[in-house]
N, C-alpha and C positions, 0 to 999 in steps of 0.2 A: 503494500500499500504506499502511496506517495501523497503527501500534503504539500502544496507549494514547492513542488519539484524536490521535496526532501523524503527520503525513505524513512518510514516510521518503523521504529524497532518493536519487535514483538516481546510483550512483557507478560508475566502471569497476574499482575495487579497494577491498578492505576487509579489514583484518586482524583475525582472530578466533583466539583462543587460540594466537597464534604462527604462523598460516598466513595468508598473502596471498591472498586469493580474488579472482579476476578475472571479470569479467562475461562474457568470451568463453571461459571454463574453461580458459584457458591457465595454465601453472604456471612460466612464465618469470621473472616478477617475483619469485615467491617463491624460485626456485632461485637468481636472481641476488643476491639478499638473503642467504640462508644462505651462499652460496659468498664472497661479500665478507666476511661476518662470521669465517667459518672461515679465509679466507685471512690476515686481520689477526693472527689467533691464530698461524697458521703462521709469520709474520714475527717474531713475539715468540718463538716457539720457536726461530727461527733464530739468535737472539741468543746462545743457549745451546749451540749446536752443538759447539763446541769445549771447553765448560766441564762439561757434565753428561754422565754415562756414557749408553751406548746403551739400557740398560733402562729408565732413568728417563725418557729422551726418549720412548721407545715408549710408556711408561705414561701419561705427561702427554697424548699424542696421544689414545690410547684414552679416557681419562677425560674431557677437556676439550674435545676437537675433533671426534672421531668421532661422538660422539652426536649433535652438533648436526646433522651430515649424514644421520643416521638419523631425526631428530625426524618424526614423523607421515608417514613414508615410505609408510605403508599408503594414504593418501590421494592423495600427489602422484606415486606410482611410474608413472602412465600419462603422465608428461611426455615432451616430446620427446626423441630420442637426443642431441641436441646438449647439451641440459640434463643428461643423464645423464653425457655425457662431462666437462662442466665440473666435475660433482661428483668424479668420479673423478680428475680433474686435482689436485684439492685433496689427495686422499690420495697422489698421486704426489709432490706437493711436500713433503709429510710424510716420504715414505719417504726421498727425497733428503737430508732434514735428518737423518733417524736414522742413516742408513748412510753418509753423507758422498758419495754418488754424485753425479757430475758431470751436467749436462745432456747428452743425447744418449746417456746409458747404456741399454743394452739393457734394455727393460722386463721381458723374459724372465728375465735375469739378476738384476734387482732384485727381482722376484716370487719367484725361487729363494731369494735371500738372505734375505728377510723373512718369506716364507710369510703374508703378510696375506691375508685373505679380500677379494675384489673387493666393493666396496659393492653391486653389482647383486646378487650372491649373498645378501649379508646382508638386503636389502631382501625378497627372496623368502621368506627363512627367518622373518622378522619377520611377513610377511604370513600364512604358514601357522600360526604360533603364535597369531596373533590369530583365525585362522579356526577353530583348534581351540577356543578359548574360546566362540566363537559357536556351534559344532555341539554342544558339550557343555554350553551354557547357563550359562556363568560369566561371559559378557559381558553388558553391559546389555541390558534388554528390548527397546530400540528397535533394537537389531541383531538379536538372536535371533528377533525376531517377524517380520522380512522376508526370512528365510532361505527360500529355495524348499524345496519338499518333495523326497523322495527319489523316484527313478525309478519305484520299486515302488508308490508311492502311487497307490491307485485302479485297479491293474492287476490283472487276473484271472488273468494267467499269469506263471509265474517268469521272471525277466529275468537275463541273465548279469551285468548291471551294475545289478541292482536296489538296491544300496546306495549308488550314486552319486547325487549331489544334481543335481536338474533344472538345466540351464544356462539362464541368462536370454538372451533374444533380444536380439541387439545389432544395430542397423542401421548404427552407425558405429564406426570403429576407436577413436575416443576412449572410447566407452563400453565396448567389448570389452575394452580394456586397463585398465579402472577396477577398483576393489577387488573387487566381488562376482563379476563374470564371470571375471576373472583367477584369483582365489583358488578359486572353485568348480572351475574347470578344472585347477589344480594339486592341489587336494584329491583330486579323483576319479582323477588319476594315482598317488596314494600307494598303497601295498601296503594292502589292506584290514585286516591285523592292526595297522598302525601306526595307521590311522584309528580303531580300537577302543581304543587307549590312553587311559585317563581322566586319569590324572596328567600334567600339563603338563611337568614336568621331565623324566619319563620319555619322553614325546612328543619333547621338544627333542633328548634324547640319541639318539633313534632316527635322526634324519635330518640333524642338525647335526653336522659333523665338525670337531673342533678341530685346527688345524695351528699350529705354532709353530716358530720358527726354531731351528737347531741352538744348544744351550745354550752351546757353545764360542764362538759369536759374540758373546756378551756379555762374554768374558773380557778382562781387561787395562786399562790406562790408556787414556783416550779418544783420544789422538793415535795410538798405535800400532794400536789396536783399528780406528780409521777408516781408517788407511792399509791395514791387512790386509783389510778389507771391500773397498776399493777394488781391491785386487790380485785378489780373488775375481771382482770385476764387471767387470775389464778397463777400468777408468776411473781408474787411479791416474796419477801424473806421470811414469810410464816414458815414454819417446819412442814405443815401439810402441803404447801405449795412447792416448796423445794424438794420434798419427798417425790411429789408426781413428776417433777422434772428430772429426777434421778440425780440430785445434787448431794442429798443426804439419804440415810436409810430410815431414820425414825421420825415419823410425823407428829409425834406426841407433843404437846405443850410443856414448857417447863412448870406449869401449875401440876402436871401429872393428872389432870381431870379430863382429858380427852384430845382428840386430833386437833392441832392448831390449825383451823381453816377460818375463813371470813365470819362465819356463824359464831364460831367460839370466840374469835378475837373481838368482835363487836357485841355480842349478845350474853356470853356466858363466863368468859374468863375472871376468875376472882382477882387477878392481879391489877385489874384496871376499874375496879367498882367504883372509885371516887370520880374518875374521868367519865364514866359510863353515866352516872347519875346527871351530870351537867349536860352531857348530849341527849340524854332521854328528855330532860326538861324543855329544852330548845326545840327538839323534833315534834313532841307531843303538842306543844303549843300551836303548830301549824298543820300538822297531819298525823298520820300513823307511823309509830315507831316499828318499822320492819327493815329487814336486811335490803330489800328490794329499794326502799326509800333511801338508805344510807348509801348505796352503790350507784343508783341511777337517778336519783330524785323522784317527785311525786307528780304524776302527768295531771293530777287535779289542782296543782298549784302553779302559779305564775312564775316567770323566771327570777324575779326578785326575792320571793319567797324560798324558792329551791336553793338560791344563792346563800341565804342564811343558814339553811340546812347544810349545805355543802361546807360552808365555812367552820361550822360546828363539827362537822366530820373531819375536817383537816385539823382542827384543834385537838380533837381526841387522838387522831393519828400521831401528831407530834408531841402531845402531853404524855402519851403512853409511854414514850421513850423506847418502844419496841423496835424502831428501824434505824437506830442510830449506829 
């Protein structure tokens, strides 16, 4: 191949516009590069784990790290499952930093705590948004011009799926999972009324659901907030939690009256009787004194009332001296 009378050298990899292209169509080199870069940023974020509040840590991750994991994902989303897992692991590391979760913490409880969208779901939505631009011709012409016709084009008979876009024939799994075949398939599965939406932002709102953590989970000073999060995720320094994480063998409380779990710590342990009376008085003035209220708040109370309860819980956590 020649370009401006200059012979182009054959290489196995070439970086173009931030994407590492490989001659074998593998994205592993590119994924490794972005994972390494994002992991380094997570290590920097970790230095502020006990200094910056949870909301700020989350904002830093969304602003400076997650967008690197999304960059040009329309192109490389047909990478291997192993590559996708390595990308999700970066978000998992950031999630542990933000919440204070220990390694071994249940991923279900961690996701429940944060309500962060899986990166695989974000990539699917980003691709659909890009497909919307192509279909409605707001994307560059070099993309709109190669979009296949609709199924009804050239047909003399009305078809049930006449407004679907013709799927490209794919002989290999790699091509089938690439941008156009995958996006055409996902586009055709959308409700036809959604596909007709012209405005991009309105189209986004029609299928992108916004999920966020309980606003109470951002409340309080960092140390008490972090311990409270760990208690919700069963990964605190209570003996019962440490035993379930295989850090220690004996889950028994030092009071010798049972397994040291959330219920024992907040409701039963005789070591914290005085602290507990104060907590009970504050909570019962507003609602029911239950473990559910202590950990998650009371849905029947407003945010200000729940903040009063959470402050009392944080005071109990710190006054107990259990987590020093």
